N, C-alpha and C positions, 0 to 999 in steps of 0.2 A: 504494500500500500504506500502510495506517495503522500508526502505531507510537506507543507510550507509553513514554518513557524520560527519564531525566535526563542531560543532557550536562554532564559535570564537567570544568572546566578548572583547571589548577594553575599558580600563578605564585609565584615566589620573592620574598619581601619583603626589605627592606634588611637586616633583622636575621637573615635566614636562616630565619625562621619560615614555615611553609607557609600560604598564603592560598588558600582554595578559593572559586571562583565557580561557581555552579550555575545553569544555564538549564533550566527544566522545559518540555518539549514535550508538550502534552496532545493525544494522538491526532492528531498533525500528519502531513501527507503528506510523502513523502520530499523533494519539491521545497522545501517550506517549511522542512524541517529543514536542508537544505543552505544555504538562504539565511540561517538563523539562525547556522549555523557560519561562514559567510563573514563576517558582520558582527562576530562575536566573535573572528575569527582574529587581528586586530591586537592584541588583549589590552588595549584601552583605554589604550595608552601604557605599560603596565607591562612589565618585563623578563620574557620568556617563560621558563617552566621547560623542563627538558630533555624532559619527557614530557607527553603529553596522553592521556587515556583516556576511552572511552565506557563508561558503566555502565548496563546495562539492568535496571530494577527495576519492580515494580508501582507505579504512581503512587499508588494508594490507600493504600499502606503507607509512603509517603515523608513524613516530617515534617521541615520546615525551619524553624528559628527562630534569629533573631540572638542573639548573646551578650547584648547589652544588654537585648533584650526578655525573655530568659530571666531575667536578674538582676532586672529590674523586677517580674517576676511571681513573685518568690521566695515560697515557701510553706513553713511548718513542717510536719513530719510529724504533729504533734499540736498542738492548740490550740483556741481558741474560734471558733465560727462567728460570722458577722456579726450574726445576729439575737440570739444569746445575748449577744454583746458589747454590743449596744444596750441590753439589759436591765441589764447591769452599769453602763453609762453613766447610765441613769436612776436606778439606786440610788445612784450617786455624786452626781448632781445634785439630785434631789428630796429635800428634807430640811427642816432648821430654817428655811431662808429663806422657806418658804411661809407660816409663821405671821405673818411681818412684811410680806410682799408686799402684802396687801390695804391696809394702812395707807399703803404707798408710793403706791398708786393714788389714795387719798384726798388725800394730800399734794400730788399733781400735778393735782388737780381732774378726775379721771377720764379724759377724752379724751386729754390730753397724756400721762397715765400709761400708757394703753393703747398709744399710739404708741411711747413709750420702751420699754415691755415687749416689744413686737413687734420693734422695731429691734434691741434687744440680743439677743433670741433668734436673729434672723437673723445678726447679726454673730458671735455665739458659734458658731453652726453653721458659718459660713464659716471661722473660725479653727481650729475642730476639724478641718475638712476639710484645712486647710493643715498641721496637725500630722501628719496621716496621710500626706500626700504627702511631707513632709520626712523622715519615718521610712523611707519606701520608697527615697528617694534615699540615705540613710545605709546601708541594707542593700545597695544595689547597689554603691556606691562603696567601702565598707569592709566586706568580708564578715564581719569579726569580730562585727559587730552582729547577724548572723543567729543567733548563739548567745546564751547568757545575757548580759544586760546589766543590771547592778544599778541604774544611774541613767540611764535613757534620755533624760530631758529635759535634764539638764545636759550629757550627751554631745552632744545635738543642738546645744546652744548652743556647745559647744567647736568642733565641726566647722563651724558656720556663721560664728561671729564671734570665736572664740579662747577661751583659757583664762580670761581675766578674766570674760567673760560666763558661762562655765561655773560659776565660783564664785558669781557674782551670781544665777544661776538656782537654785543649791543653797540659797543663803540665803533667797531668795524662797519657795521651796517649804517650807523649814523654818519660816519665820515664818508662812506661810499655815496650815500644819498646826497650829502652836501656837495661832494665833488661832482656828481652827475648834474646837480642843479647849476653849479658854476659853469661846467662845460656847455650845457644846453642853453644857458643864458648868453654866453659868449657867442655860440653858434647862431642862435636866433637873432641877436643883434647884428652880427656880420651879414647874415642872409638878407635881413631887411634893408640894411645899408646898401648891399649890392643891388637889390631890387630897385631901389630909388635911383641909384647911379645908372643902371642899365636903361631904364625907361624914361627917366626925367633928367638925366645928366646933371644931377645935383649930388655933390659929394658931401655926405654927412658922416663924420667920424663915428665908427661904431662904439666908441667910448661914450658918446652922448646917447646912442641908441640903447646901450645897456641900461642906462637910467630910465629911458622911456619905456622899455619893455618891463622893467621891474615895477614902475609906477602903474602900468596898465594891469599887471598881474596881481598887484597887492590887494585890491578890493575883493578879488575872488578868494584869496586866502583867508579873508576875515569870516567868510561864511562857514557855518558848521558843515564839515564835509559829509557827503552821503556815505553810507556804510560800504558801498562798493563803487569803484570807478571803472568797472569792466567795459562799459560802453566807450569810455575814453581810450582804453587799451586797444579794443577792437578797431576803433577809428584810427588810432595811431598806426596799427599794423597795416590797415588798408592804404593810408597815405604813404607809408614807407614803400610798400610793394609797388604802388603806381609810380612813385618817384624813381625807383630802381629801373622800372621798365622804360621810363622816359630817358634816364641816363644812358641805358643801352641803345635806345633809338638814336640819341644824339651822337654816341660814339660810332655807330654804324654810318651815320650821315657824314661824320668827319673823317672816316677811315681813308677815303681816296685822297684827301687833301693832306692829312697829317701823318699818316703811317709811313709814306715813302721818305719823309724828312725827319722821322723821329730819331732820337739819340738814346742810348742805353748806358747805364752805369757799368764801368769796367773794373773798378777797384773793390777789393774786399775790405769793408770797414766794419769791425765788430760792433761799433756803437750803433750803426744803422740796424743791425739785426736785433739788438736789444730794444731800440726804439720801436721797431716793427712789432716785436713781441708784446710790448705794452699796448699797442693799438689793437692787436688781435685779441688780447685778453679782454680789453674793454668791449670789443664787438661781440664776444660770445659769453661774457660773464655776467649774466643776470640772476645768478643763484641767490642773491640776498633776498629777493622777493619770492622765490619758489616755494618755501615752506608755507607762506601765507596763501598762495594759490592752491597748494596741495591740501591744506586744511579745509578748503571750501569744496573739495571734490566729493561727489556722491560715493565713489569707490576709490579711496586713496591708494589702494594696492594696484590700481591701473596707471599710476603716475609714470611708470617706465614707458608705457605705450605713448603717453603724451610727450615725454621727453624725446624719444627717438623720432617721432613725427615732427616735432617742433624744430629740433636741431637739423633735421634733414631739409626742411623747408628753408630755414635760415641759410644753411650752407649752399643750397641751390639758388638762393637769391643773391648771396654775396659773391660766389665764385665767378659766375659769368660776367658780372660787372667788373671784377678785378682783371680778368683775362682780356676783356674787350678794351678796357682803359689802358692796360699795358701795351697791347698790340697797336692801339691807335695813337696814343700820346707819348709813350716812352717816359723819359725822365723830365719832361716838361710838366708832369703832374706835380702838384704841391699839396698843401694841407687838405684842400677840399677838391674832390673830383668835379664838383659842380662848376667851378670856375674854368675848367678846361673845355667844357662843352661849348662849341663855337656857334651854335644856333641860339639866338637870344631867347626866342619863345620857349624852346625846349628847356634851355638852361634855367630860366626863371620860373617855368612851370614846376620843374622838379624842386627848385629852390623854395617855392611857396609851400609845397607839400612837406618837405623836410622841416621847414620852419613850423608848420602846423603840428607836425609830430613832436617837435621839441617843446612847443608851448603846452600841448596836451600832457606830455610827460612831466613838465614842470609843475602843473597843477596836481599831479599825482604824487610827485616826489616831495613837495613841500608839506603835504598833509602829515606824514609820520614825523617829519622833522619838527613841525610845529607842535604836535602832540607830545613829543619827547620834551621839548622846551617847557611846555605848559605843566607837565608833570613835575619837572625840576622846580618850577616857581609856584607850584600849587595854585594854578589858575582855575577858577570855577568853570564848569562845563557849559554854562550858558554864555550867550554873547554879553561881553562886558569890556570895560576899558582895559583891563589887564590882558585880555586876548588881543585887542588891537595893538597894545604896546609890545607884547612878546612877538607877535607875528610880523609886525613892522620891523622889529629888531632882527629877526631871522632874515627877512628880505634884504635889509641893509647889510648884514654880514655877508650874504652870498654876493650881492652887488659889489661890495668893497673888495672881495677877493677877485672877482672878475675884472674890476678896474685895476687891480694891482698887478695881475698877470694876464694881460689881454692877448694871449696867444693860445689859440684853440688846440692845435696839434699836440704840443708838449704837455699841456694840462691833461688832455685826454689820455695820453700815454702814462702820465704819472698816476692818475686814478686807476687805470687798468693794471699797472704793475705793482700797486701797493695793496690796498684793501680789497680790491676785486680778486686779486690772486688768492688772498686768504679765504674769502667767502665762497669762491667758486672752485678752487682746486684743493686747498689744504684742509680746511675744516670738514668738508663732506667725507674725505677719506678717513681722517682721524675719528670722527664721530661714529662712522659706520663700523670701523674696526673695534672700537671700544664697546659699542652697544651690542654687537654680535657676540663678543667674548663674554660680556656681562650676562647676556641672555643665556648662553650655554652654562655658565656657572650657576645661574638661578635654577635652571632645569635640573642640574646635577644635585643641587641641595634640596630639591623638592619644594621650592618656594615659588608662588605665583608672582610675587613682587619682591624685589631685592634692590636696595639702594646702594650697595657697595660698588665702588668703582674699581675695575681691575687695574692692576699695576701695568707699567709699560712692559715688563718682562712677560707677564701673563698674556698680553696682547701679542707679543712676538711669538710666544710658544704655541698658543692655542688657535691663532688665526690660520685658516687654510693657506697653504704655500702660494698658490697662484694668486689669490686675492691679496695677500701680503706683498707679493712682488709688484703687482700692478699698482697698488696704492702707494707703495714706497717710491716707485718710479715717478708717479705723479707728484707726490709731495716733494721729492728732491728737485725735480724739474721746476716746480712752482717756486720753491724757496730760492734756488740758485738763479734761475731766470728772472724771478721777480725782483730780487735784490739788485742785480746788475741793471735790469731795465729801469728800476726806480732811480738808481744813482745816475744813469745816463739821461733820464728825463729831467732830473733836477739840474744837471750840468747843462743840458740843452737850453732850459729856460733861463739860466743865469748867464750863459755865454753865447753860443752859436746863434740861437734865435731869440736873444734877449730883446724885449720890447719894453720901452719905458712905461711905467705905470701911467694910467690915464690922467691922474691928478698931478703928475709932474710935467707932462708933455706941454701944457700951455706956457710953462716957464722956460722951455728950451728954445734955442734958435732953430731955424729951419735946417741949418747945416748939421745940427746935432741929432735931430729926430729923423726917424725913418719916414719916407713918404707913404701915403696910403696905398695899399696893395692894388686897389681897383677890383672890378668884378670879372675881368677876363684874363685868363692865362693863355697866351698864344702858344702854338705848338711848334715843333721843329727843333733842330739842334740849337738854334740861336733864339728860340722862342719869339719869333717874329712873323709867324705864318698864321693867318686867320681866314676863315671863310667869310667873315663879315667885311673884309676889304679895307678896314680902317686900322692900320697898325699903330695908330696913336693911342689906342686903348690897351695895347700890350704893356705888360709890366714884367720884363725879364728879371729873373733871379737865378743865377747859375750855380750858386753855392748851397742850394737847399739840401742836397744830399752829401755835401762835403767833398765833392769830386773836383772842385776847381781850386 
């Protein structure tokens, strides 16, 4: 006779809790069923309970899942799907870095630059994957993280390596956001100044434009920010994608004129490679915001899918632009690829879209900065004069730094090689290694929740070899490359590409100050070729890559 039922045996645990062991018999014969019961009768060495019962249920309706598996598969009732999440990641990643990335490829003599670009894209994808897995571990071991968590990345650092690292992560995130705000404020001001120069032939120093953009943005920062800015991120992603398409169209249009006359770098300069690395890190390193997006997912364990898709999209957006720009313009490229596009309509169309992206990003970036400052000064949550004062002070601080270092490229590289290296390469590897080892120790000790932090030796000994090698390679590369790139960027700001602070320029004679760069970089070896036919708009600068 065939039967389908679950044989349930109960055993008493040491703490008096009921442990249930279930053996499922799928349409077994009565002889096979008796054999199964005979093998289980001893109870695997456990103390038997007083009772044992047979439960007959339809097997098709029986669902069995371990507690650990259930916790690992935690899902929110509402949240973002993994595809929508990937679009948010693209909106966070693709932005101001793309205008400087083509010059980074030129700095590294093309092929090495493509290798660096690809390697960093793969490394950033892997570290994003590790952030997702780390958050799954946190939600399983500490159920409080399944609810609202205001600062998920610092909390990840606290659970992995302690409160000191938690504070370090918070500082890194704040400095990163402040640096991004400075970069995007400079880029927005530069682009608006170029737009006015291109269409109205009015030269307005972008030093003044920095103040104008800051004043226009300030009232927006006074408002209590909505709980989510995802509409702005999606719009920023769309504007960037369209801008990149327009840049590629412009490069194709310029190819027949500029490519035959292009010049290439011939010298191997290590400083150029480190500067390029900082730019690449800035372009792909949006990880500081990833845990916040991850926390809002309906199924956080699908974050790896979102990461792979997002970085693939960003890589496929960035790489064709870099290749086309290199093949068309050569080393006439400078800080921004926008200025090398010779068609004014295409150039300024892309310019407007990139500027819109920067402004949207600024509205997002200022929100957590302002909230951090308000926490420090204990500002009430409702609209009040204290909020106006603190948020005005934050805008003034960002504008002051932008006016002090009015050089877009080196500042971008400095931010990319410093705090972004930590939040995007080093912290994800360290946190995942520590959390997985701590998770293994917790399982071995039979505890659902354990707050002990493993030692460095335990991490080295207990981590799987392949994972440890990959993470170690990423950490060492990030540390060494980041330190040298950071030093090179600071040196570049102070010497090679030094630009006088905006508040000093009015007191300098015209001979001492640099002339305005203008909105057009002409192509060719001597940077005097343009499809517009008016070479008076050209602004040659032959020592941008240190070749002259």
